[in-house]
C-alpha positions as CSV (number, residue, x, y, z in Angstrom):
1,X,81.5,131.9,147.3
2,X,82.5,128.2,147.7
3,X,79.0,126.6,147.4
4,X,75.9,127.5,145.4
5,X,73.7,128.3,148.3
6,X,69.9,128.6,147.7
7,X,67.1,130.5,149.5
8,X,66.4,127.5,151.8
9,X,70.1,127.3,152.7
10,X,70.1,131.0,153.6
11,X,67.1,130.5,155.8
12,X,68.8,127.6,157.6
13,X,71.9,129.7,158.1
14,X,69.9,132.6,159.7
15,X,68.0,130.2,162.0
16,X,71.3,128.5,163.1
17,X,73.0,131.8,163.8
18,X,70.0,132.8,166.0
19,X,70.4,129.5,167.9
20,X,74.2,130.1,168.3
21,X,73.5,133.6,169.7
22,X,71.2,132.1,172.3
23,X,73.9,129.6,173.3
24,X,76.5,132.3,173.6
25,X,74.2,134.4,175.8
26,X,73.8,131.4,178.1
27,X,77.6,131.1,178.4
28,X,78.2,134.8,179.0
29,X,80.3,135.3,182.1
30,X,81.3,131.7,182.5
31,X,84.9,131.3,183.4
32,X,85.6,127.6,183.5
33,X,87.8,126.3,180.7
34,X,85.1,124.1,179.1
35,X,82.7,127.0,178.8
36,X,85.4,129.2,177.4
37,X,86.2,126.5,174.8
38,X,82.6,126.1,173.9
39,X,82.1,129.8,173.4
40,X,85.2,129.9,171.2
41,X,83.8,127.2,168.9
42,X,80.4,128.8,168.9
43,X,81.9,132.2,167.9
44,X,83.9,130.5,165.2
45,X,80.7,128.8,163.9
46,X,78.8,132.1,163.9
47,X,81.6,133.9,162.0
48,X,81.7,131.2,159.3
49,X,78.0,131.1,158.8
50,X,77.9,134.9,158.6
51,X,80.5,134.6,155.8
52,X,78.1,132.2,154.0
53,X,75.2,134.7,154.3
54,X,77.5,137.3,152.8
55,X,78.5,134.9,150.0
56,X,82.1,135.1,151.2
57,X,82.6,131.4,152.3
58,X,86.0,130.4,150.9
59,X,86.4,126.7,151.8
60,X,84.4,123.5,152.1
61,X,84.1,123.9,155.9
62,X,82.4,127.3,156.4
63,X,78.8,126.2,155.6
64,X,79.1,123.1,157.8
65,X,80.9,124.6,160.7
66,X,78.1,124.4,163.2
67,X,77.5,120.8,162.2
68,X,81.2,120.2,162.9
69,X,80.6,122.0,166.3
70,X,77.9,119.4,167.0
71,X,80.2,116.5,166.0
72,X,82.6,117.9,168.5
73,X,80.4,118.9,171.4
74,X,77.2,116.9,170.8
75,X,73.7,118.1,170.3
76,X,73.5,118.8,174.0
77,X,75.8,118.4,177.0
78,X,77.0,114.8,177.3
79,X,76.0,114.6,181.0
80,X,72.4,115.3,179.8
81,X,72.5,112.5,177.2
82,X,71.3,108.9,177.5
83,X,74.0,106.4,176.8
84,X,72.6,105.5,173.4
85,X,72.7,109.2,172.4
86,X,76.5,109.5,172.9
87,X,78.3,109.1,169.6
88,X,82.0,108.1,169.7
89,X,83.0,111.5,168.0
90,X,81.6,113.4,171.0
91,X,84.3,112.1,173.2
92,X,87.3,112.4,170.9
93,X,88.2,116.1,171.7
94,X,89.4,117.1,175.2
95,X,86.9,119.9,176.0
96,X,88.9,121.0,179.1
97,X,92.2,121.6,177.4
98,X,93.7,125.1,177.3
99,X,94.2,126.4,173.7
100,X,91.7,124.0,172.2
101,X,92.2,123.7,168.4
102,X,89.7,125.6,166.3
103,X,86.9,123.7,164.6
104,X,88.6,123.7,161.2
105,X,91.7,122.2,162.7
106,X,89.6,119.6,164.4
107,X,87.8,118.9,161.1
108,X,91.1,118.2,159.4
109,X,92.6,116.0,162.1
110,X,90.7,114.5,165.0
111,X,87.3,114.3,163.3
112,X,88.5,114.1,159.7
113,X,86.7,110.9,158.9
114,X,83.4,112.1,160.3
115,X,83.6,115.5,158.8
116,X,84.7,114.2,155.3
117,X,81.7,111.8,155.4
118,X,79.4,114.7,156.4
119,X,80.6,117.1,153.7
120,X,81.3,114.7,150.8
121,X,77.8,113.1,150.9
122,X,76.0,116.5,151.0
123,X,74.3,117.7,147.8
124,X,76.1,121.1,148.0
125,X,79.5,119.4,147.8
126,X,78.3,116.9,145.1
127,X,77.0,119.9,143.0
128,X,80.4,121.7,143.5
129,X,82.3,118.6,142.4
130,X,80.3,118.5,139.2
131,X,81.5,122.1,138.4
132,X,85.0,122.0,139.9
133,X,87.8,119.4,140.0
134,X,89.5,118.1,143.2
135,X,91.9,121.1,143.2
136,X,89.0,123.6,143.1
137,X,89.6,124.5,139.4
138,X,86.4,125.1,137.4
139,X,85.8,122.4,134.8
140,X,84.6,125.0,132.3
141,X,84.2,128.8,131.9
142,X,82.4,131.0,129.4
143,X,84.3,132.8,126.6
144,X,83.3,136.1,128.3
145,X,84.8,135.0,131.6
146,X,88.0,133.8,129.9
147,X,88.5,137.1,128.1
148,X,87.8,139.2,131.2
149,X,90.3,137.1,133.2
150,X,92.9,137.5,130.4
151,X,92.2,141.3,130.3
152,X,92.7,141.6,134.1
153,X,96.1,139.9,134.1
154,X,97.2,141.7,130.9
155,X,97.2,138.7,128.6
156,X,94.2,139.5,126.4
157,X,96.1,141.6,123.9
158,X,98.9,139.0,123.7
159,X,96.4,136.2,123.0
160,X,94.5,138.2,120.4
161,X,97.8,139.1,118.6
162,X,98.8,135.4,118.8
163,X,95.4,134.4,117.2
164,X,96.2,136.4,114.0
165,X,98.9,133.9,113.0
166,X,97.2,130.8,114.5
167,X,95.8,128.0,112.3
168,X,92.4,128.9,110.8
169,X,90.6,126.2,112.8
170,X,92.0,127.7,116.0
171,X,90.9,131.2,115.0
172,X,87.3,129.9,114.4
173,X,87.3,128.1,117.8
174,X,88.4,131.4,119.5
175,X,85.8,133.5,117.6
176,X,82.8,131.2,118.0
177,X,83.3,129.2,121.2
178,X,80.7,129.8,123.9
179,X,82.7,128.1,126.7
180,X,86.1,126.5,127.4
181,X,86.8,123.3,129.3
182,X,90.1,123.3,131.2
183,X,91.7,120.7,128.9
184,X,90.3,122.1,125.7
185,X,92.8,122.0,122.8
186,X,92.5,125.8,122.4
187,X,93.4,126.4,126.1
188,X,96.3,124.0,125.7
189,X,97.4,126.0,122.6
190,X,97.2,129.3,124.5
191,X,99.2,127.8,127.4
192,X,101.9,126.5,125.1
193,X,102.2,129.7,123.1
194,X,102.1,132.0,126.2
195,X,104.5,129.7,128.1
196,X,102.1,129.4,131.1
197,X,102.4,126.7,133.7
198,X,99.5,124.4,134.6
199,X,99.2,126.2,137.9
200,X,99.0,129.6,136.2
201,X,96.2,128.4,133.9
202,X,94.4,126.9,136.8
203,X,94.5,130.3,138.6
204,X,93.2,132.0,135.4
205,X,90.3,129.6,135.4
206,X,89.6,130.3,139.1
207,X,89.7,134.0,138.4
208,X,87.5,133.7,135.4
209,X,84.8,131.9,137.3
210,X,84.4,134.9,139.5
211,X,83.3,137.1,136.6
């Protein structure tokens, strides 16, 4: 789960999926390229929002994918909008092209500026950034999470053996700590002694956060 989604968010997701399904029904049987592309993006949105409902969203885009759809297509067909309703982003993507990029590709290229502003200013992303660094590594984990992660990768026994000959202050920190920050001295000690790279420790922190 990428974001910490609450009950109101879940309700919004369910409501949005229901609207998407209605739009897909209206497009059923359409054979023109624009309708095919729109249906492709709606199905992509629905699949991503469904992942969020199942707490399986795995990147920063899933929760926002229908909003990215709206940035791409507009809140209604452009031909039905007044001139002052048409935002510049609505016209950036060629809706008639064959093999139109998917919404996540569009979010990372053509509409990157608009999508980054949408996501980075949202409370869900701001909350996540308080808990994770820019690489998605948890800023801190509990001692329980740390030990379970070490157990899963086969390092717990090695670390516990190592602790027997560690300085007394290090032993006390290991025994009585309640949580570890990524750059905690004890973590750096483990990393050095176990000859782990920064990336390997980052992955351990990510794994630990899942427990």
